[in-house]
PAKEZA-750329 format. One record per residue: x, y, z of N, C-alpha, C, O in turn; residue number from 1. Coordinates in nm, 3 decimals, padded with zeros to 5 digits. Example, Ala and Ser with C-alpha at 12.3 -4.5 7.8 and 13.67 -1.06 7.14 Angstrom:
# residues 2
atom nx->01.319; ny->-00.569; nz->00.780; cax->01.230; cay->-00.450; caz->00.780; cx->01.320; cy->-00.330; cz->00.780; ox->01.424; oy->-00.332; oz->00.846; num->1
atom nx->01.285; ny->-00.225; nz->00.708; cax->01.367; cay->-00.106; caz->00.714; cx->01.290; cy->00.003; cz->00.787; ox->01.341; oy->00.114; oz->00.804; num->2
//
This chain:
# residues 87
atom nx->-01.600; ny->00.983; nz->-01.049; cax->-01.474; cay->01.051; caz->-01.026; cx->-01.484; cy->01.129; cz->-00.895; ox->-01.588; oy->01.186; oz->-00.864; num->1
atom nx->-01.378; ny->01.129; nz->-00.821; cax->-01.374; cay->01.197; caz->-00.692; cx->-01.333; cy->01.342; cz->-00.709; ox->-01.267; oy->01.379; oz->-00.807; num->2
atom nx->-01.372; ny->01.421; nz->-00.613; cax->-01.334; cay->01.563; caz->-00.612; cx->-01.213; cy->01.578; cz->-00.520; ox->-01.219; oy->01.543; oz->-00.402; num->3
atom nx->-01.106; ny->01.628; nz->-00.575; cax->-00.986; cay->01.654; caz->-00.496; cx->-00.957; cy->01.803; cz->-00.502; ox->-00.970; oy->01.865; oz->-00.607; num->4
atom nx->-00.919; ny->01.858; nz->-00.390; cax->-00.881; cay->01.998; caz->-00.387; cx->-00.748; cy->02.010; cz->-00.313; ox->-00.744; oy->02.030; oz->-00.192; num->5
atom nx->-00.642; ny->01.999; nz->-00.389; cax->-00.510; cay->02.011; caz->-00.332; cx->-00.467; cy->02.156; cz->-00.347; ox->-00.426; oy->02.199; oz->-00.455; num->6
atom nx->-00.475; ny->02.231; nz->-00.238; cax->-00.441; cay->02.374; caz->-00.241; cx->-00.292; cy->02.396; cz->-00.263; ox->-00.250; oy->02.494; oz->-00.325; num->7
atom nx->-00.214; ny->02.304; nz->-00.209; cax->-00.069; cay->02.316; caz->-00.221; cx->-00.006; cy->02.178; cz->-00.205; ox->-00.076; oy->02.077; oz->-00.190; num->8
atom nx->00.122; ny->02.175; nz->-00.209; cax->00.193; cay->02.047; caz->-00.201; cx->00.167; cy->01.977; cz->-00.068; ox->00.157; oy->01.855; oz->-00.063; num->9
atom nx->00.157; ny->02.054; nz->00.039; cax->00.138; cay->01.996; caz->00.172; cx->00.004; cy->01.923; cz->00.183; ox->-00.003; oy->01.816; oz->00.244; num->10
atom nx->-00.102; ny->01.980; nz->00.124; cax->-00.232; cay->01.911; caz->00.131; cx->-00.227; cy->01.781; cz->00.052; ox->-00.288; oy->01.682; oz->00.093; num->11
atom nx->-00.156; ny->01.780; nz->-00.060; cax->-00.140; cay->01.657; caz->-00.138; cx->-00.060; cy->01.554; cz->-00.059; ox->-00.097; oy->01.437; oz->-00.055; num->12
atom nx->00.048; ny->01.598; nz->00.002; cax->00.130; cay->01.505; caz->00.080; cx->00.055; cy->01.451; cz->00.202; ox->00.074; oy->01.336; oz->00.241; num->13
atom nx->-00.031; ny->01.534; nz->00.261; cax->-00.115; cay->01.488; caz->00.372; cx->-00.212; cy->01.380; cz->00.324; ox->-00.231; oy->01.279; oz->00.391; num->14
atom nx->-00.272; ny->01.404; nz->00.207; cax->-00.361; cay->01.303; caz->00.148; cx->-00.285; cy->01.173; cz->00.123; ox->-00.333; oy->01.065; oz->00.156; num->15
atom nx->-00.165; ny->01.185; nz->00.065; cax->-00.085; cay->01.066; caz->00.034; cx->-00.048; cy->00.989; cz->00.161; ox->-00.050; oy->00.866; oz->00.161; num->16
atom nx->-00.012; ny->01.060; nz->00.267; cax->00.025; cay->00.994; caz->00.392; cx->-00.093; cy->00.918; cz->00.451; ox->-00.079; oy->00.805; oz->00.497; num->17
atom nx->-00.210; ny->00.981; nz->00.449; cax->-00.331; cay->00.915; caz->00.502; cx->-00.367; cy->00.795; cz->00.415; ox->-00.404; oy->00.690; oz->00.466; num->18
atom nx->-00.356; ny->00.812; nz->00.283; cax->-00.386; cay->00.703; caz->00.191; cx->-00.291; cy->00.586; cz->00.215; ox->-00.333; oy->00.471; oz->00.221; num->19
atom nx->-00.163; ny->00.616; nz->00.228; cax->-00.062; cay->00.512; caz->00.247; cx->-00.086; cy->00.435; cz->00.377; ox->-00.074; oy->00.313; oz->00.380; num->20
atom nx->-00.119; ny->00.507; nz->00.483; cax->-00.146; cay->00.442; caz->00.612; cx->-00.265; cy->00.346; cz->00.600; ox->-00.259; oy->00.232; oz->00.645; num->21
atom nx->-00.372; ny->00.394; nz->00.539; cax->-00.491; cay->00.311; caz->00.522; cx->-00.463; cy->00.192; cz->00.431; ox->-00.509; oy->00.081; oz->00.458; num->22
atom nx->-00.388; ny->00.215; nz->00.324; cax->-00.357; cay->00.106; caz->00.231; cx->-00.268; cy->00.001; cz->00.298; ox->-00.287; oy->-00.119; oz->00.276; num->23
atom nx->-00.172; ny->00.044; nz->00.377; cax->-00.086; cay->-00.052; caz->00.448; cx->-00.166; cy->-00.138; cz->00.545; ox->-00.141; oy->-00.258; oz->00.556; num->24
atom nx->-00.261; ny->-00.077; nz->00.615; cax->-00.346; cay->-00.153; caz->00.706; cx->-00.431; cy->-00.255; cz->00.629; ox->-00.444; oy->-00.370; oz->00.670; num->25
atom nx->-00.487; ny->-00.211; nz->00.517; cax->-00.567; cay->-00.300; caz->00.434; cx->-00.482; cy->-00.412; cz->00.377; ox->-00.526; oy->-00.527; oz->00.372; num->26
atom nx->-00.362; ny->-00.380; nz->00.335; cax->-00.271; cay->-00.480; caz->00.281; cx->-00.237; cy->-00.586; cz->00.385; ox->-00.234; oy->-00.705; oz->00.355; num->27
atom nx->-00.212; ny->-00.542; nz->00.507; cax->-00.183; cay->-00.637; caz->00.615; cx->-00.304; cy->-00.724; cz->00.644; ox->-00.290; oy->-00.844; oz->00.669; num->28
atom nx->-00.422; ny->-00.666; nz->00.641; cax->-00.544; cay->-00.742; caz->00.663; cx->-00.562; cy->-00.848; cz->00.554; ox->-00.604; oy->-00.960; oz->00.582; num->29
atom nx->-00.529; ny->-00.813; nz->00.431; cax->-00.538; cay->-00.908; caz->00.320; cx->-00.440; cy->-01.023; cz->00.341; ox->-00.474; oy->-01.139; oz->00.320; num->30
atom nx->-00.318; ny->-00.991; nz->00.383; cax->-00.219; cay->-01.096; caz->00.410; cx->-00.268; cy->-01.192; cz->00.519; ox->-00.255; oy->-01.314; oz->00.507; num->31
atom nx->-00.326; ny->-01.134; nz->00.625; cax->-00.377; cay->-01.218; caz->00.735; cx->-00.492; cy->-01.307; cz->00.688; ox->-00.498; oy->-01.425; oz->00.723; num->32
atom nx->-00.582; ny->-01.251; nz->00.609; cax->-00.695; cay->-01.329; caz->00.557; cx->-00.646; cy->-01.440; cz->00.465; ox->-00.700; oy->-01.551; oz->00.467; num->33
atom nx->-00.547; ny->-01.411; nz->00.383; cax->-00.495; cay->-01.512; caz->00.293; cx->-00.431; cy->-01.627; cz->00.371; ox->-00.449; oy->-01.744; oz->00.335; num->34
atom nx->-00.357; ny->-01.594; nz->00.476; cax->-00.296; cay->-01.699; caz->00.559; cx->-00.405; cy->-01.782; cz->00.628; ox->-00.394; oy->-01.905; oz->00.636; num->35
atom nx->-00.508; ny->-01.716; nz->00.676; cax->-00.618; cay->-01.787; caz->00.741; cx->-00.690; cy->-01.877; cz->00.642; ox->-00.723; oy->-01.991; oz->00.674; num->36
atom nx->-00.714; ny->-01.826; nz->00.521; cax->-00.782; cay->-01.904; caz->00.419; cx->-00.698; cy->-02.026; cz->00.379; ox->-00.751; oy->-02.135; oz->00.362; num->37
atom nx->-00.568; ny->-02.005; nz->00.363; cax->-00.478; cay->-02.115; caz->00.327; cx->-00.481; cy->-02.222; cz->00.434; ox->-00.483; oy->-02.341; oz->00.403; num->38
atom nx->-00.480; ny->-02.182; nz->00.561; cax->-00.486; cay->-02.278; caz->00.671; cx->-00.617; cy->-02.354; cz->00.670; ox->-00.619; oy->-02.475; oz->00.697; num->39
atom nx->-00.728; ny->-02.286; nz->00.640; cax->-00.858; cay->-02.352; caz->00.633; cx->-00.859; cy->-02.459; cz->00.524; ox->-00.908; oy->-02.570; oz->00.545; num->40
atom nx->-00.806; ny->-02.424; nz->00.408; cax->-00.805; cay->-02.518; caz->00.296; cx->-00.717; cy->-02.639; cz->00.327; ox->-00.754; oy->-02.752; oz->00.298; num->41
atom nx->-00.601; ny->-02.614; nz->00.385; cax->-00.509; cay->-02.724; caz->00.416; cx->-00.563; cy->-02.817; cz->00.523; ox->-00.532; oy->-02.936; oz->00.523; num->42
atom nx->-00.643; ny->-02.764; nz->00.614; cax->-00.698; cay->-02.848; caz->00.720; cx->-00.823; cy->-02.922; cz->00.674; ox->-00.877; oy->-03.004; oz->00.748; num->43
atom nx->-00.870; ny->-02.894; nz->00.554; cax->-00.986; cay->-02.965; caz->00.501; cx->-01.119; cy->-02.901; cz->00.535; ox->-01.224; oy->-02.951; oz->00.496; num->44
atom nx->-01.114; ny->-02.792; nz->00.608; cax->-01.238; cay->-02.721; caz->00.639; cx->-01.279; cy->-02.636; cz->00.520; ox->-01.201; oy->-02.616; oz->00.427; num->45
atom nx->-01.398; ny->-02.587; nz->00.524; cax->-01.445; cay->-02.499; caz->00.417; cx->-01.364; cy->-02.371; cz->00.413; ox->-01.302; oy->-02.332; oz->00.512; num->46
atom nx->-01.365; ny->-02.307; nz->00.300; cax->-01.288; cay->-02.186; caz->00.286; cx->-01.376; cy->-02.064; cz->00.278; ox->-01.375; oy->-01.993; oz->00.177; num->47
atom nx->-01.453; ny->-02.037; nz->00.382; cax->-01.544; cay->-01.922; caz->00.380; cx->-01.471; cy->-01.789; cz->00.392; ox->-01.529; oy->-01.684; oz->00.365; num->48
atom nx->-01.347; ny->-01.793; nz->00.434; cax->-01.268; cay->-01.671; caz->00.447; cx->-01.243; cy->-01.607; cz->00.310; ox->-01.212; oy->-01.488; oz->00.300; num->49
atom nx->-01.256; ny->-01.687; nz->00.205; cax->-01.228; cay->-01.638; caz->00.070; cx->-01.318; cy->-01.520; cz->00.035; ox->-01.276; oy->-01.431; oz->-00.039; num->50
atom nx->-01.440; ny->-01.518; nz->00.086; cax->-01.532; cay->-01.409; caz->00.053; cx->-01.484; cy->-01.277; cz->00.112; ox->-01.492; oy->-01.172; oz->00.048; num->51
atom nx->-01.433; ny->-01.282; nz->00.234; cax->-01.376; cay->-01.162; caz->00.296; cx->-01.250; cy->-01.120; cz->00.222; ox->-01.224; oy->-01.001; oz->00.204; num->52
atom nx->-01.172; ny->-01.217; nz->00.181; cax->-01.049; cay->-01.190; caz->00.109; cx->-01.078; cy->-01.121; cz->-00.025; ox->-01.011; oy->-01.025; oz->-00.061; num->53
atom nx->-01.175; ny->-01.170; nz->-00.096; cax->-01.213; cay->-01.110; caz->-00.225; cx->-01.261; cy->-00.967; cz->-00.204; ox->-01.224; oy->-00.877; oz->-00.280; num->54
atom nx->-01.344; ny->-00.946; nz->-00.102; cax->-01.395; cay->-00.812; caz->-00.075; cx->-01.282; cy->-00.714; cz->-00.041; ox->-01.281; oy->-00.601; oz->-00.088; num->55
atom nx->-01.187; ny->-00.759; nz->00.039; cax->-01.074; cay->-00.673; caz->00.076; cx->-00.984; cy->-00.644; cz->-00.044; ox->-00.932; oy->-00.533; oz->-00.057; num->56
atom nx->-00.967; ny->-00.742; nz->-00.131; cax->-00.888; cay->-00.719; caz->-00.252; cx->-00.955; cy->-00.617; cz->-00.343; ox->-00.889; oy->-00.534; oz->-00.405; num->57
atom nx->-01.087; ny->-00.622; nz->-00.350; cax->-01.159; cay->-00.522; caz->-00.429; cx->-01.143; cy->-00.384; cz->-00.369; ox->-01.129; oy->-00.285; oz->-00.441; num->58
atom nx->-01.146; ny->-00.376; nz->-00.237; cax->-01.123; cay->-00.247; caz->-00.170; cx->-00.983; cy->-00.194; cz->-00.203; ox->-00.966; oy->-00.074; oz->-00.228; num->59
atom nx->-00.885; ny->-00.282; nz->-00.203; cax->-00.748; cay->-00.242; caz->-00.234; cx->-00.739; cy->-00.191; cz->-00.378; ox->-00.672; oy->-00.091; oz->-00.405; num->60
atom nx->-00.805; ny->-00.259; nz->-00.470; cax->-00.805; cay->-00.214; caz->-00.609; cx->-00.872; cy->-00.078; cz->-00.622; ox->-00.825; oy->00.008; oz->-00.697; num->61
atom nx->-00.980; ny->-00.057; nz->-00.548; cax->-01.048; cay->00.073; caz->-00.551; cx->-00.958; cy->00.182; cz->-00.495; ox->-00.957; oy->00.294; oz->-00.546; num->62
atom nx->-00.882; ny->00.149; nz->-00.392; cax->-00.789; cay->00.248; caz->-00.335; cx->-00.679; cy->00.283; cz->-00.434; ox->-00.638; oy->00.398; oz->-00.443; num->63
atom nx->-00.631; ny->00.184; nz->-00.509; cax->-00.529; cay->00.211; caz->-00.610; cx->-00.586; cy->00.302; cz->-00.720; ox->-00.517; oy->00.391; oz->-00.769; num->64
atom nx->-00.711; ny->00.280; nz->-00.757; cax->-00.775; cay->00.365; caz->-00.857; cx->-00.790; cy->00.508; cz->-00.803; ox->-00.768; oy->00.605; oz->-00.875; num->65
atom nx->-00.828; ny->00.519; nz->-00.676; cax->-00.840; cay->00.650; caz->-00.613; cx->-00.707; cy->00.725; cz->-00.615; ox->-00.702; oy->00.844; oz->-00.644; num->66
atom nx->-00.598; ny->00.654; nz->-00.586; cax->-00.466; cay->00.716; caz->-00.589; cx->-00.430; cy->00.763; cz->-00.729; ox->-00.376; oy->00.872; oz->-00.747; num->67
atom nx->-00.460; ny->00.681; nz->-00.828; cax->-00.431; cay->00.720; caz->-00.966; cx->-00.508; cy->00.846; cz->-01.005; ox->-00.453; oy->00.936; oz->-01.069; num->68
atom nx->-00.635; ny->00.854; nz->-00.965; cax->-00.716; cay->00.973; caz->-00.993; cx->-00.660; cy->01.095; cz->-00.920; ox->-00.657; oy->01.205; oz->-00.975; num->69
atom nx->-00.617; ny->01.075; nz->-00.796; cax->-00.562; cay->01.186; caz->-00.718; cx->-00.433; cy->01.238; cz->-00.781; ox->-00.410; oy->01.359; oz->-00.784; num->70
atom nx->-00.350; ny->01.148; nz->-00.832; cax->-00.226; cay->01.191; caz->-00.897; cx->-00.256; cy->01.274; cz->-01.021; ox->-00.192; oy->01.376; oz->-01.045; num->71
atom nx->-00.352; ny->01.230; nz->-01.099; cax->-00.388; cay->01.303; caz->-01.221; cx->-00.443; cy->01.441; cz->-01.185; ox->-00.406; oy->01.541; oz->-01.245; num->72
atom nx->-00.531; ny->01.445; nz->-01.086; cax->-00.590; cay->01.572; caz->-01.046; cx->-00.485; cy->01.666; cz->-00.987; ox->-00.488; oy->01.786; oz->-01.013; num->73
atom nx->-00.393; ny->01.612; nz->-00.908; cax->-00.287; cay->01.695; caz->-00.851; cx->-00.201; cy->01.755; cz->-00.962; ox->-00.162; oy->01.871; oz->-00.955; num->74
atom nx->-00.171; ny->01.675; nz->-01.063; cax->-00.091; cay->01.724; caz->-01.175; cx->-00.167; cy->01.834; cz->-01.251; ox->-00.108; oy->01.934; oz->-01.290; num->75
atom nx->-00.297; ny->01.814; nz->-01.271; cax->-00.378; cay->01.915; caz->-01.340; cx->-00.383; cy->02.044; cz->-01.260; ox->-00.369; oy->02.153; oz->-01.316; num->76
atom nx->-00.404; ny->02.033; nz->-01.129; cax->-00.411; cay->02.152; caz->-01.045; cx->-00.275; cy->02.222; cz->-01.040; ox->-00.270; oy->02.345; oz->-01.039; num->77
atom nx->-00.167; ny->02.147; nz->-01.037; cax->-00.035; cay->02.206; caz->-01.036; cx->-00.009; cy->02.282; cz->-01.166; ox->00.041; oy->02.394; oz->-01.165; num->78
atom nx->-00.046; ny->02.219; nz->-01.279; cax->-00.028; cay->02.284; caz->-01.409; cx->-00.111; cy->02.411; cz->-01.417; ox->-00.064; oy->02.514; oz->-01.465; num->79
atom nx->-00.236; ny->02.403; nz->-01.370; cax->-00.322; cay->02.520; caz->-01.374; cx->-00.267; cy->02.632; cz->-01.286; ox->-00.277; oy->02.749; oz->-01.323; num->80
atom nx->-00.211; ny->02.599; nz->-01.172; cax->-00.155; cay->02.703; caz->-01.084; cx->-00.032; cy->02.768; cz->-01.148; ox->-00.007; oy->02.886; oz->-01.128; num->81
atom nx->00.044; ny->02.691; nz->-01.223; cax->00.162; cay->02.744; caz->-01.290; cx->00.122; cy->02.837; cz->-01.405; ox->00.193; oy->02.933; oz->-01.436; num->82
atom nx->00.009; ny->02.808; nz->-01.467; cax->-00.038; cay->02.889; caz->-01.578; cx->-00.121; cy->03.007; cz->-01.532; ox->-00.157; oy->03.093; oz->-01.613; num->83
atom nx->-00.152; ny->03.012; nz->-01.403; cax->-00.232; cay->03.121; caz->-01.349; cx->-00.381; cy->03.103; cz->-01.371; ox->-00.457; oy->03.199; oz->-01.357; num->84
atom nx->-00.423; ny->02.984; nz->-01.405; cax->-00.564; cay->02.956; caz->-01.429; cx->-00.619; cy->02.886; cz->-01.307; ox->-00.556; oy->02.794; oz->-01.255; num->85
atom nx->-00.735; ny->02.927; nz->-01.260; cax->-00.800; cay->02.863; caz->-01.147; cx->-00.883; cy->02.748; cz->-01.199; ox->-00.966; oy->02.766; oz->-01.289; num->86
atom nx->-00.861; ny->02.629; nz->-01.145; cax->-00.933; cay->02.510; caz->-01.191; cx->-01.071; cy->02.503; cz->-01.133; ox->-01.145; oy->02.409; oz->-01.162; num->87
//
């Protein structure tokens, strides 16, 4: 589990913006690799690009898990701040 320290809404939104930018770049890279792999297969050449594609997809899944954890932690920290309890 990752350690998140969202002091306020702005720090959470900054995290989300950075995450979104990185995820969009990764997503575009996955699209490009998939197109390259499809072209390799159609031309009859080996499909070695598939290994890079699988690795990038795993990275994307890990990023989605990170976002889910961050959302849960942000909600917990928000609730704790509303109750006056320091997390």
